[in-house]
DOBA-117884 format. One record per atom (N, C-alpha, C, O): residue in three letters; x, y, z. Coordinates in steps of 0.2 Angstrom, whole numbers, padded with zeros to 4 digits, always signed. Layout:
# DOBA-117884
ALAXYZ...
# end
This chain:
# DOBA-117884
MET+0004-0006+0000MET+0000+0000+0000MET+0004+0006+0000MET+0005+0010+0005SER+0008+0007-0005SER+0012+0013-0006SER+0010+0018-0012SER+0005+0017-0015ASP+0014+0023-0013ASP+0012+0028-0018ASP+0014+0025-0025ASP+0012+0029-0030HIS+0017+0020-0026HIS+0018+0017-0033HIS+0013+0011-0034HIS+0011+0008-0030VAL+0011+0010-0041VAL+0007+0005-0042VAL+0010-0002-0041VAL+0015-0003-0045PRO+0008-0007-0038PRO+0010-0013-0037PRO+0010-0017-0044PRO+0007-0014-0048SER+0014-0023-0044SER+0013-0026-0051SER+0006-0028-0052SER+0004-0028-0058ARG+0002-0029-0047ARG-0005-0030-0048ARG-0008-0027-0042ARG-0006-0028-0036VAL-0013-0023-0043VAL-0017-0020-0038VAL-0022-0025-0035VAL-0026-0027-0038ARG-0021-0026-0028ARG-0025-0031-0025ARG-0031-0027-0022ARG-0031-0022-0018VAL-0037-0029-0024VAL-0044-0026-0023VAL-0049-0030-0019VAL-0049-0036-0020VAL-0052-0027-0014VAL-0058-0030-0011VAL-0064-0027-0013VAL-0064-0020-0012VAL-0069-0030-0015VAL-0075-0027-0017VAL-0081-0028-0011VAL-0082-0033-0009VAL-0084-0022-0009VAL-0088-0022-0004VAL-0095-0019-0006VAL-0095-0013-0008ASP-0100-0024-0007ASP-0107-0022-0010ASP-0112-0027-0007ASP-0110-0033-0007ASP-0118-0025-0005ASP-0123-0029-0003ASP-0126-0033-0008ASP-0130-0038-0007ASP-0125-0031-0015ASP-0129-0034-0020ASP-0124-0039-0024ASP-0119-0037-0026ALA-0126-0045-0023ALA-0121-0051-0026ALA-0120-0050-0033ALA-0115-0051-0036LEU-0125-0048-0037LEU-0124-0047-0044LEU-0120-0041-0046LEU-0116-0042-0051VAL-0120-0036-0042VAL-0115-0030-0043VAL-0108-0033-0041VAL-0103-0031-0045ARG-0107-0037-0036ARG-0100-0039-0035ARG-0098-0044-0040ARG-0092-0043-0042SER-0102-0048-0043SER-0101-0052-0049SER-0098-0048-0055SER-0094-0050-0058GLY-0102-0043-0056GLY-0101-0039-0062GLY-0094-0035-0061GLY-0090-0035-0066LEU-0093-0033-0055LEU-0086-0030-0054LEU-0080-0034-0054LEU-0075-0033-0057ARG-0081-0041-0052ARG-0076-0046-0053ARG-0075-0047-0060ARG-0069-0047-0062MET-0080-0047-0064MET-0079-0048-0072MET-0075-0042-0075MET-0070-0043-0079ILE-0077-0036-0073ILE-0074-0030-0076ILE-0067-0029-0074ILE-0062-0028-0078LEU-0066-0029-0067LEU-0059-0028-0064LEU-0054-0034-0065LEU-0048-0033-0067GLY-0057-0040-0065GLY-0053-0046-0066GLY-0051-0047-0073GLY-0046-0051-0074GLY-0054-0043-0077GLY-0052-0044-0084GLY-0045-0040-0086GLY-0042-0040-0091SER-0043-0036-0081SER-0037-0032-0081SER-0031-0036-0078SER-0032-0039-0073ARG-0025-0036-0082ARG-0020-0040-0080ARG-0016-0036-0074ARG-0012-0039-0070GLU-0018-0030-0073GLU-0015-0026-0068GLU-0019-0026-0061GLU-0017-0023-0056ILE-0025-0029-0061ILE-0029-0029-0055ILE-0031-0037-0053ILE-0032-0041-0057GLU-0030-0038-0047GLU-0032-0044-0044GLU-0037-0044-0038GLU-0036-0040-0034ILE-0043-0047-0039ILE-0048-0047-0034ILE-0047-0052-0029ILE-0047-0058-0030VAL-0045-0050-0023VAL-0043-0054-0018VAL-0048-0056-0013VAL-0047-0060-0008GLY-0054-0053-0013GLY-0059-0054-0008GLY-0065-0050-0009GLY-0065-0045-0013GLU-0071-0051-0006GLU-0077-0047-0007GLU-0081-0048+0000GLU-0080-0053+0004ALA-0085-0043+0001ALA-0089-0043+0007ALA-0096-0040+0005ALA-0097-0036+0001ALA-0101-0042+0009ALA-0108-0039+0008ALA-0110-0033+0013ALA-0115-0030+0012ASP-0105-0031+0017ASP-0107-0026+0021ASP-0100-0023+0025ASP-0095-0027+0024GLY-0100-0018+0028GLY-0094-0015+0031GLY-0091-0019+0037GLY-0085-0019+0037LEU-0095-0022+0040LEU-0092-0026+0046LEU-0089-0033+0043LEU-0083-0034+0045GLU-0092-0036+0038GLU-0088-0041+0035GLU-0082-0039+0031GLU-0077-0043+0031ALA-0082-0033+0029ALA-0076-0030+0025ALA-0070-0030+0029ALA-0065-0032+0027GLU-0071-0028+0036GLU-0065-0028+0040GLU-0061-0035+0041GLU-0055-0035+0040ASP-0065-0040+0041ASP-0063-0047+0042ASP-0059-0049+0036ASP-0054-0052+0036VAL-0062-0047+0030VAL-0059-0049+0023VAL-0053-0045+0022VAL-0048-0048+0020ILE-0053-0039+0024ILE-0047-0035+0023ILE-0041-0037+0027ILE-0035-0037+0025ALA-0043-0039+0033ALA-0038-0041+0038ALA-0034-0048+0036ALA-0029-0049+0037ALA-0039-0052+0032ALA-0036-0058+0030ALA-0032-0058+0023ALA-0028-0062+0021THR-0034-0053+0019THR-0031-0052+0012THR-0026-0047+0011THR-0022-0047+0006SER-0026-0042+0015SER-0021-0036+0015SER-0021-0033+0008SER-0016-0033+0004PRO-0027-0030+0005PRO-0028-0027-0001PRO-0024-0020-0002PRO-0022-0017+0004ASP-0023-0018-0008ASP-0021-0011-0009ASP-0026-0006-0009ASP-0026+0000-0007LEU-0032-0008-0011LEU-0038-0004-0012LEU-0045-0008-0011LEU-0045-0014-0012VAL-0049-0004-0008VAL-0056-0007-0007VAL-0061-0003-0011VAL-0061+0004-0011LEU-0065-0006-0015LEU-0071-0003-0019LEU-0077-0004-0014LEU-0079-0009-0013LEU-0080+0002-0012LEU-0085+0002-0007LEU-0091+0005-0009LEU-0091+0011-0011ASP-0097+0001-0008ASP-0103+0004-0009ASP-0105+0009-0003ASP-0102+0008+0003VAL-0110+0013-0004VAL-0113+0017+0002VAL-0118+0014+0006VAL-0118+0013+0012ARG-0124+0012+0002ARG-0130+0009+0006ARG-0129+0002+0007ARG-0129-0002+0002MET-0128+0000+0013MET-0127-0007+0015MET-0130-0009+0022MET-0130-0004+0026PRO-0132-0015+0023PRO-0135-0016+0030PRO-0129-0017+0035PRO-0123-0017+0033ARG-0131-0017+0041ARG-0127-0018+0047ARG-0122-0011+0048ARG-0123-0008+0053ARG-0118-0010+0043ARG-0114-0004+0043ARG-0113-0001+0036ARG-0110-0005+0032ASP-0115+0005+0035ASP-0115+0008+0028ASP-0107+0010+0026ASP-0103+0009+0030GLY-0107+0012+0020GLY-0100+0013+0017GLY-0097+0019+0020GLY-0091+0019+0021LEU-0101+0024+0023LEU-0098+0030+0026LEU-0094+0028+0032LEU-0089+0030+0034ALA-0098+0025+0037ALA-0095+0023+0043ALA-0089+0018+0042ALA-0084+0018+0045THR-0090+0014+0037THR-0085+0009+0035THR-0078+0012+0033THR-0073+0011+0035ALA-0079+0018+0029ALA-0073+0021+0026ALA-0069+0024+0032ALA-0063+0024+0032ARG-0073+0027+0037ARG-0070+0030+0043ARG-0066+0025+0047ARG-0061+0026+0049ALA-0069+0019+0048ALA-0066+0013+0051ALA-0060+0011+0048ALA-0055+0009+0051LEU-0060+0010+0041LEU-0055+0008+0038LEU-0049+0013+0038LEU-0043+0011+0038ARG-0050+0019+0037ARG-0045+0024+0037ARG-0042+0024+0044ARG-0035+0025+0044SER-0045+0023+0049SER-0042+0023+0056SER-0038+0017+0057SER-0033+0017+0060ARG-0040+0011+0055ARG-0037+0005+0056ARG-0031+0003+0051ARG-0026+0001+0053TRP-0032+0005+0045TRP-0027+0005+0039TRP-0026+0011+0036TRP-0029+0012+0030PRO-0022+0016+0038PRO-0021+0022+0036PRO-0019+0023+0028PRO-0021+0027+0024ALA-0015+0018+0026ALA-0012+0018+0019ALA-0017+0014+0014ALA-0016+0015+0008LEU-0022+0011+0017LEU-0027+0008+0012LEU-0031+0013+0008LEU-0033+0018+0011ARG-0031+0012+0002ARG-0035+0016-0003ARG-0042+0014-0003ARG-0044+0008-0003VAL-0047+0019-0002VAL-0054+0018-0002VAL-0057+0022-0008VAL-0057+0028-0008LEU-0060+0018-0012LEU-0064+0021-0018LEU-0071+0019-0018LEU-0073+0013-0018VAL-0075+0024-0017VAL-0083+0023-0016VAL-0086+0023-0023VAL-0084+0027-0027LEU-0090+0018-0024LEU-0093+0016-0030LEU-0101+0015-0028LEU-0103+0011-0025THR-0105+0020-0030THR-0112+0020-0028THR-0117+0023-0033THR-0114+0026-0038THR-0123+0022-0032THR-0128+0026-0036THR-0130+0032-0033THR-0134+0036-0037PHE-0128+0034-0027PHE-0131+0040-0024PHE-0125+0045-0024PHE-0120+0044-0021ASP-0127+0050-0028ASP-0122+0056-0029ASP-0124+0062-0026ASP-0122+0068-0028THR-0128+0062-0020THR-0130+0069-0017THR-0124+0072-0014THR-0119+0069-0013ASP-0125+0079-0014ASP-0119+0083-0012ASP-0117+0080-0005ASP-0111+0080-0003ASP-0122+0079+0000ASP-0120+0077+0007ASP-0117+0070+0007ASP-0112+0069+0011THR-0119+0066+0002THR-0116+0059+0002THR-0108+0060+0000THR-0104+0056+0003VAL-0107+0064-0005VAL-0100+0064-0008VAL-0096+0067-0002VAL-0091+0065-0001LEU-0098+0073+0000LEU-0094+0076+0005LEU-0093+0072+0012LEU-0087+0072+0014GLU-0098+0068+0014GLU-0097+0064+0020GLU-0092+0058+0018GLU-0088+0057+0022ALA-0092+0056+0012ALA-0088+0050+0010ALA-0081+0053+0010ALA-0076+0050+0013LEU-0079+0059+0008LEU-0073+0062+0008LEU-0070+0063+0015LEU-0065+0062+0017ARG-0075+0066+0019ARG-0073+0068+0026ARG-0072+0061+0030ARG-0068+0062+0034HIS-0075+0056+0028HIS-0074+0050+0032HIS-0068+0046+0029HIS-0066+0040+0032GLY-0064+0048+0024GLY-0058+0045+0022GLY-0058+0042+0015GLY-0053+0039+0014ALA-0063+0043+0011ALA-0063+0040+0005ALA-0058+0044+0000ALA-0057+0050+0001ASP-0054+0040-0004ASP-0049+0043-0008ASP-0052+0045-0015ASP-0049+0049-0019GLY-0058+0043-0017GLY-0062+0044-0023GLY-0069+0042-0022GLY-0071+0039-0018PHE-0073+0045-0027PHE-0080+0044-0027PHE-0082+0043-0035PHE-0082+0048-0039LEU-0085+0037-0036LEU-0087+0036-0043LEU-0095+0033-0043LEU-0097+0030-0038LEU-0098+0034-0048LEU-0105+0032-0049LEU-0105+0025-0052LEU-0100+0024-0056LYS-0110+0021-0051LYS-0110+0014-0054LYS-0111+0014-0061LYS-0111+0009-0065ASP-0113+0020-0064ASP-0114+0020-0072ASP-0107+0022-0075ASP-0107+0023-0081THR-0102+0022-0071THR-0095+0023-0074THR-0093+0018-0079THR-0094+0012-0078PRO-0091+0019-0085PRO-0090+0014-0090PRO-0084+0010-0088PRO-0080+0012-0084PRO-0084+0003-0090PRO-0079-0002-0087PRO-0072+0001-0088PRO-0068+0000-0083ASP-0070+0003-0094ASP-0063+0005-0095ASP-0061+0011-0090ASP-0056+0011-0088ARG-0066+0015-0089ARG-0064+0021-0084ARG-0064+0018-0077ARG-0060+0021-0073LEU-0068+0013-0075LEU-0068+0011-0069LEU-0061+0007-0067LEU-0058+0008-0062VAL-0059+0004-0072VAL-0052+0000-0072VAL-0047+0006-0071VAL-0042+0005-0066ASP-0047+0011-0075ASP-0042+0016-0075ASP-0043+0020-0068ASP-0037+0022-0065ALA-0049+0021-0065ALA-0049+0024-0059ALA-0046+0020-0053ALA-0043+0023-0049VAL-0047+0014-0053VAL-0044+0009-0048VAL-0037+0010-0048VAL-0033+0010-0043LEU-0034+0009-0054LEU-0026+0010-0055LEU-0024+0017-0053LEU-0019+0017-0049ARG-0027+0022-0055ARG-0025+0029-0053ARG-0026+0030-0045ARG-0021+0033-0042THR-0031+0027-0042THR-0032+0028-0035THR-0027+0024-0031THR-0025+0027-0026ALA-0025+0019-0034ALA-0020+0015-0030ALA-0013+0018-0030ALA-0009+0017-0026THR-0012+0023-0035THR-0006+0026-0035THR-0006+0032-0030THR-0001+0036-0029GLY-0012+0034-0027GLY-0012+0040-0023GLY-0015+0046-0026GLY-0014+0051-0024GLU-0018+0044-0032GLU-0021+0050-0036GLU-0029+0049-0036GLU-0031+0047-0041PRO-0032+0052-0031PRO-0039+0051-0030PRO-0043+0055-0036PRO-0041+0060-0038ILE-0048+0052-0038ILE-0052+0055-0043ILE-0060+0054-0042ILE-0062+0050-0038LEU-0063+0059-0045LEU-0071+0059-0044LEU-0074+0058-0051LEU-0071+0060-0056SER-0080+0056-0051SER-0084+0056-0057SER-0085+0063-0059SER-0086+0067-0055PRO-0085+0065-0066PRO-0085+0071-0068PRO-0092+0075-0066PRO-0091+0081-0064THR-0097+0071-0066THR-0103+0074-0063THR-0103+0076-0056THR-0106+0081-0053VAL-0099+0072-0052VAL-0099+0073-0045VAL-0094+0079-0044VAL-0096+0084-0040THR-0089+0080-0048THR-0084+0086-0047THR-0088+0092-0048THR-0087+0097-0045SER-0092+0092-0054SER-0096+0098-0056SER-0101+0100-0050SER-0102+0106-0049ARG-0104+0095-0047ARG-0109+0097-0042ARG-0106+0100-0036ARG-0108+0104-0033LEU-0100+0097-0034LEU-0097+0099-0028LEU-0094+0106-0029LEU-0095+0110-0024ILE-0091+0108-0035ILE-0089+0114-0036ILE-0095+0119-0036ILE-0094+0125-0033ALA-0100+0117-0039ALA-0106+0122-0039ALA-0109+0123-0032ALA-0110+0129-0030ALA-0109+0118-0028ALA-0111+0119-0021ALA-0106+0123-0017ALA-0109+0127-0013ALA-0100+0123-0019ALA-0095+0127-0015ALA-0095+0134-0016ALA-0092+0138-0012THR-0099+0136-0021THR-0099+0143-0023THR-0105+0147-0020THR-0107+0152-0022GLY-0109+0143-0016GLY-0115+0146-0013GLY-0114+0152-0009GLY-0118+0157-0010ASP-0109+0153-0006ASP-0107+0160-0002ASP-0101+0162-0005ASP-0096+0164-0001ALA-0100+0163-0011ALA-0094+0165-0014ALA-0091+0171-0012ALA-0085+0172-0011PRO-0095+0177-0010PRO-0092+0183-0008PRO-0088+0182-0002PRO-0083+0185-0001SER-0090+0178+0003SER-0087+0177+0009SER-0081+0173+0009SER-0077+0173+0013ARG-0081+0169+0004ARG-0075+0164+0003ARG-0070+0166-0002ARG-0064+0164-0001SER-0072+0171-0006SER-0067+0173-0011SER-0060+0176-0008SER-0055+0174-0010ALA-0061+0181-0003ALA-0055+0184-0001ALA-0050+0178+0003ALA-0044+0179+0002GLU-0053+0174+0006GLU-0050+0169+0010GLU-0046+0164+0005GLU-0040+0162+0005ALA-0050+0162-0001ALA-0047+0158-0006ALA-0041+0161-0009ALA-0036+0158-0011LEU-0042+0168-0011LEU-0037+0171-0014LEU-0030+0172-0010LEU-0025+0171-0012GLU-0031+0173-0003GLU-0026+0173+0001GLU-0022+0166+0002GLU-0016+0166+0002ARG-0026+0161+0002ARG-0023+0154+0002ARG-0019+0153-0004ARG-0013+0150-0004LEU-0022+0155-0010LEU-0018+0154-0017LEU-0012+0158-0017LEU-0008+0156-0021ALA-0012+0164-0014ALA-0006+0168-0014ALA+0000+0165-0011ALA+0006+0167-0013GLN-0001+0160-0008GLN+0005+0156-0005GLN+0009+0152-0010GLN+0015+0150-0009LEU+0005+0151-0015LEU+0008+0146-0020LEU+0013+0150-0025LEU+0012+0156-0026THR+0018+0146-0027THR+0023+0149-0032THR+0019+0149-0039THR+0013+0147-0040GLU+0021+0153-0044GLU+0018+0153-0050GLU+0017+0146-0053GLU+0011+0145-0056ARG+0022+0142-0053ARG+0021+0135-0056ARG+0016+0131-0052ARG+0012+0128-0055GLU+0016+0132-0045GLU+0011+0128-0041GLU+0004+0131-0043GLU+0000+0127-0043ARG+0004+0137-0044ARG-0003+0140-0046ARG-0005+0137-0052ARG-0011+0135-0053GLU-0001+0136-0057GLU-0003+0133-0064GLU-0005+0126-0063GLU-0010+0124-0066VAL-0002+0122-0059VAL-0004+0115-0057VAL-0010+0115-0054VAL-0015+0111-0055ALA-0011+0120-0049ALA-0018+0120-0045ALA-0024+0121-0050ALA-0029+0118-0049LEU-0023+0126-0054LEU-0028+0127-0059LEU-0029+0121-0064LEU-0035+0120-0065ALA-0024+0118-0066ALA-0025+0112-0070ALA-0029+0106-0066ALA-0033+0103-0069VAL-0027+0105-0060VAL-0030+0100-0055VAL-0037+0102-0054VAL-0042+0098-0055ALA-0039+0109-0054ALA-0046+0111-0053ALA-0050+0109-0059ALA-0056+0109-0058ARG-0047+0109-0065ARG-0051+0107-0071ARG-0052+0099-0071ARG-0055+0097-0076GLY-0049+0096-0066GLY-0050+0089-0066GLY-0045+0084-0070GLY-0046+0078-0071LEU-0039+0088-0072LEU-0034+0084-0075LEU-0030+0079-0070LEU-0029+0081-0065SER-0028+0074-0073SER-0024+0069-0069SER-0017+0072-0069SER-0015+0076-0073ASN-0013+0069-0065ASN-0006+0071-0065ASN-0002+0070-0072ASN+0002+0074-0074THR-0004+0064-0075THR-0001+0063-0082THR-0003+0069-0087THR+0001+0071-0091GLU-0010+0071-0086GLU-0012+0076-0091GLU-0009+0083-0089GLU-0008+0087-0094VAL-0009+0084-0083VAL-0005+0090-0081VAL+0002+0091-0083VAL+0004+0096-0086ALA+0005+0085-0083ALA+0012+0085-0085ALA+0013+0086-0092ALA+0017+0090-0095ALA+0008+0083-0096ALA+0008+0085-0104ALA+0006+0092-0105ALA+0010+0095-0110GLU+0002+0095-0102GLU-0001+0101-0103GLU+0005+0107-0101GLU+0006+0112-0105LEU+0008+0106-0096LEU+0013+0110-0093LEU+0020+0109-0095LEU+0025+0112-0092PHE+0021+0103-0099PHE+0028+0101-0101PHE+0032+0100-0095PHE+0038+0103-0094MET+0030+0096-0090MET+0033+0094-0084MET+0033+0086-0084MET+0029+0083-0087SER+0037+0083-0080SER+0037+0076-0079SER+0032+0075-0073SER+0030+0079-0069VAL+0029+0068-0074VAL+0024+0066-0069VAL+0027+0067-0062VAL+0023+0069-0057PRO+0033+0065-0060PRO+0036+0065-0053PRO+0036+0073-0051PRO+0034+0074-0045THR+0037+0077-0056THR+0038+0084-0054THR+0031+0087-0052THR+0030+0091-0048VAL+0026+0085-0056VAL+0019+0087-0055VAL+0017+0084-0048VAL+0013+0088-0044LYS+0018+0078-0046LYS+0017+0075-0040LYS+0020+0079-0034LYS+0017+0080-0029SER+0026+0081-0035SER+0029+0085-0030SER+0025+0092-0029SER+0024+0094-0023HIS+0024+0095-0035HIS+0020+0101-0034HIS+0013+0100-0031HIS+0011+0104-0026VAL+0010+0095-0033VAL+0003+0094-0029VAL+0004+0093-0022VAL+0000+0095-0018GLY+0009+0089-0020GLY+0010+0088-0013GLY+0011+0095-0009GLY+0009+0096-0004ARG+0015+0099-0012ARG+0016+0106-0009ARG+0010+0110-0009ARG+0009+0114-0004ILE+0006+0109-0014ILE-0001+0113-0014ILE-0005+0110-0009ILE-0008+0114-0005PHE-0005+0104-0008PHE-0009+0101-0002PHE-0007+0104+0005PHE-0011+0106+0009THR+0000+0105+0006THR+0002+0107+0012THR+0001+0115+0013THR-0002+0117+0018LYS+0002+0119+0007LYS+0001+0126+0008LYS-0006+0128+0008LYS-0008+0133+0012LEU-0011+0124+0005LEU-0018+0126+0005LEU-0021+0122+0011LEU-0027+0123+0012ASP-0018+0118+0014ASP-0020+0114+0020ASP-0027+0110+0018ASP-0032+0110+0021VAL-0026+0106+0012VAL-0031+0102+0010VAL-0029+0095+0010VAL-0023+0093+0010ASP-0034+0090+0009ASP-0032+0083+0009ASP-0033+0080+0002ASP-0031+0074+0002ASN-0037+0083-0002ASN-0038+0080-0009ASN-0039+0085-0014ASN-0039+0091-0013ARG-0039+0082-0020ARG-0040+0087-0026ARG-0046+0091-0027ARG-0046+0096-0030VAL-0051+0088-0024VAL-0058+0091-0024VAL-0057+0098-0020VAL-0060+0103-0022GLN-0054+0098-0015GLN-0053+0104-0011GLN-0049+0109-0014GLN-0050+0115-0013ILE-0044+0107-0018ILE-0040+0111-0022ILE-0045+0115-0027ILE-0045+0121-0028ALA-0049+0111-0030ALA-0054+0113-0035ALA-0059+0118-0032ALA-0060+0124-0035ASN-0061+0117-0026ASN-0065+0121-0022ASN-0062+0128-0021ASN-0065+0133-0021CYS-0056+0128-0019CYS-0052+0134-0017CYS-0051+0138-0023CYS-0052+0144-0023VAL-0049+0135-0029VAL-0049+0139-0035VAL-0055+0142-0037VAL-0055+0148-0039ARG-0061+0138-0037ARG-0067+0141-0039ARG-0069+0147-0034ARG-0072+0152-0036ASP-0068+0146-0028ASP-0070+0151-0023ASP-0066+0157-0024ASP-0069+0163-0023ALA-0060+0157-0027ALA-0056+0163-0029ALA-0058+0166-0035ALA-0056+0171-0037GLY-0063+0162-0039GLY-0065+0165-0045GLY-0061+0164-0051GLY-0061+0167-0056LEU-0056+0159-0050LEU-0051+0157-0055LEU-0053+0151-0059LEU-0049+0149-0064GLY-0058+0147-0057GLY-0060+0141-0061GLY-0067+0141-0064GLY-0069+0136-0067
# end
């Protein structure tokens, strides 16, 4: 569970619907870079499976019996801090997305995500590059601008801490670009982009890329 992609990303699927779990096994199992090492029907069972299989990433539903995905994400983050948690659900309300991120999720995808993008999302999240479904990102940014006048000055002050290059990277991240895409657009290496993103996280005091996007939008720059 490190910042580089293992030879095969070990994944545990957690969903109360057996058909969904079966479909995810078929989609993800078709990739030579992903290995499904376990599955669970709820959050409580998930902890036992994870303890027994030591995965790199957990694909987690939100609505489940006994213990839902939000409470499970928090428990997993507390017990296994390096474990990547990617939420996959049909529920994309603003409250659900924000709660998932606050509880420790590294990313948030909808179940209508195309198979190839789902595989890509798992691989990218395993490297420490959390992503969100495009519709989820748009809704979060829109919700974050509800009291723009009161947030604008604070956001501009926070962004003023960045160097010119870090600011360019922050703006690109706010547009939803991956590290690879940022590197191509700004003519930088991917490791250099990762270094800039890390410094941006520290300077802006944020935990994920969505929060960078919110800061940029609050400042009126996105």
